[in-house]
N, C-alpha and C positions, 0 to 999 in steps of 0.2 A: 584728259580732254575736258574742255569747258563748253558750256552750252552756247557761248557766243559763236562757236564754229558752225552752229546750225544755220546762221544767217550772215549776210554781210553786215559790217558794222552799222551802216545806215539803217538797215531794216531792224536790227536789234535795238538801236537807239529809239526808233519809232515805237516799237513794242513796249519798251520801258516807259516812254512818255505816255502812251495810252494807259498803261497800268497805273502810273502815278496819277493821271488825270481822273480816272474813275474812283480811285481811293480818296482823292481829294474831294470829289463830289459828295461822297458819303460823309466825310468829316464836316463839310460845309453845311449839308442838310441837317445834321444833328445839331450844329450850332444854331441854325435858324429855329429848330424846334425848341431849343433851350433859351431862345430869345437873347442870344449874344449880339453884341454890336458888331460893326463891320470888321474891327480889328480882331475880335474873338473869332469871327467866321474865318478870317484869313489864317489865324494861328491854328485853328483846328484842321483846316484844309492842309496846311503845310505838315503838321505833325502826323496826320493820318497817312499822307502820301509818302513821306520820307522817313518816318520814325524807325521802321524796321530796318531799312538799308543803312541808316546812320548808326544804329546800334551794332549791326554786323561789322561795318567798316571800322568802327572804333575798337571792337573786340579783336579783330584780326590785324589791326595796325595799318589798314589802308587809309592813311591820312595824307592830306585832307580828304574827307569823304567826297564821293562823287557828287553829292548834292551841292557842294560848294565849289566844285571845279567845273561843273557843267551848268551854265545858267539856264539851260532848257529845263533841267530837272527842278531848279529852284523856282522858276517863274511859272511853270505849268500849274502848280497848285493855286497860285494867285489868280490865274486866268479862270480856273474852276470856281474859286471863291467869288470872283466878279460875276460869273454867270449865275451862280446861285443867289447872290444878293439881289439881282434885278429880275430873275425869272424863276425863282424857286417854286412857285405854284405849278409851272409847266414842267420843271424837272421832276417834281414829286409824281406827276402823272406818268412819267416813263420810268418809275422806280424799278419795275421788273427788268427792263432793259439794262439799267445801271447795275442791277444785281448780277446779271449774266456777265457783263464785262468785269465786274468785281471778282467773280469766280474765275474768270480767265486770268486776271492779274494774280490771284492767289496761286493758281497752278504754275504760272510763269516764275513768280518770285520765289516760291519754295524750292524750285529747281536751280535757278540762277544763284540764289543765296547759298545753297549747299555746295555747288561746284566752286563758287568763289572762295568759300571758307576752306574747302579742301585744297585748293590751289595755293593757299597761303600757309599750308603746312599743318592744319588741324587734323586730328584723327577722325575716323568715320562717324563716331557717335557725336562728337562736338560739331562736326560739319552739318549733320542732320539737324541738330538742335538750332544751329544758326540759320539753317534754311527755313525752319519753322518760324524763328524769330523775325526773319526778313519778311515773311508773308503776313504774319499776324501782329507784329510789334506795333505798327502804326495804329491799328485798331484798338489795341490795349491802351496806348497812350491817349488816344482820342477819348475813350470812355472814362479814363481816370480824370482827365482835365474837365470833362463834362459832369463829373461827380456821379458816375454810374458804375455799377459792377461791370467789369469787362464782359462783353458778350460771350467770349469763348469759355468763360468760367461758369456760365449760367446753364442750368439744366433745361430751362424753358426756351432755349434758342436752338435752331437747327444747327447740325454739326458744321463747324467752321475750321477748328484746329485739326480735327482728325483727317480731313482730306489733304491738308498741307503736310501732316506727319507721314501719310502714305506716300505722297509724292517725294518727299525728302528721303524716306526709307528706300524707295525704289532706286533713287540715284546712288545712295551709298552701297546698295547691294550690287549695282552695276559696276561701281568702282572696285568693290571687293573682288569681284570675279572677272575683272578686266574686260567688262562688256559695255562700258560707257561710250556710246556712239551718238551722233546726232539723232539717229532714229530712236534709241532707247531713252535719251534725254527727253525727246518730244513725247514719247509714250508716257513717261512719268508725269510730265506737265499736263497732258490730256487726261490722265487718270485722276489727278487731283481735281481738275476742272469738272469732269463728269460726276465725280463723287459729290462735289459741292452742289451741282445742279440737282442731283437726285435727292440730296438732303433737303434742299429747299422745296422740291416738288412733293416729296412724301413726308416731310417734317421728321426726318430721322434725328434722334437725340441720343446722347450718351446715357448709359444706365447710371443710376444713383446708388448710394451705399445700401448694402443689404440690410433689411429690417430697420430702416432708419426710423427715427422718432421725431424728426423735424416737423414743425407745424407751418413752415413757410409755404405759402400758396403760390401758384403760378401768376406771374404778372402779365398783363396784356402786351402783345407786341405792338410797338408804335407803327 
């Protein structure tokens, strides 16, 4: 069973577009902070919003990827980039709200990515890995293009990948025990969403190596 059965196709499409939009906002805002031109802002918005889904679709052979067959998916990041280009000071002021929607997109995409990968014949472990890649892949590409260490690899950032891993793991457990239903899929997405919110609220971070000798200090969060 796939998560798309939770909602009608039109509602599912709307949720996907919302997730794409908020991911694109985060990419465009980073481009503004890096002083990119309008083309760079648009590229970072597109990559952040669609990178994870593109990677997943190419791996599982779902070609052409949805980003190129549904113009709504492709044009939504451009709309987000346009919004940031002209109103980025106002968008920055509602960053906390954007972060909440970003967490919701993380929860949704880690579940949809896992179920789609499994529906294309991948095993449970590979499906969970692609669910994670769907949720965080765009952010990794965004940071690499902006010449930054990806946020999910940094110890001085609130947990991001871990909530997505938990959400994807819950999905494959449900598949393994034949318990994947609209309700359990929704629970997995909400769990990832809530974990991400709690990580942001309480600044939860992953542990580092035991008895490390590194002298690298924490960098300030922008």
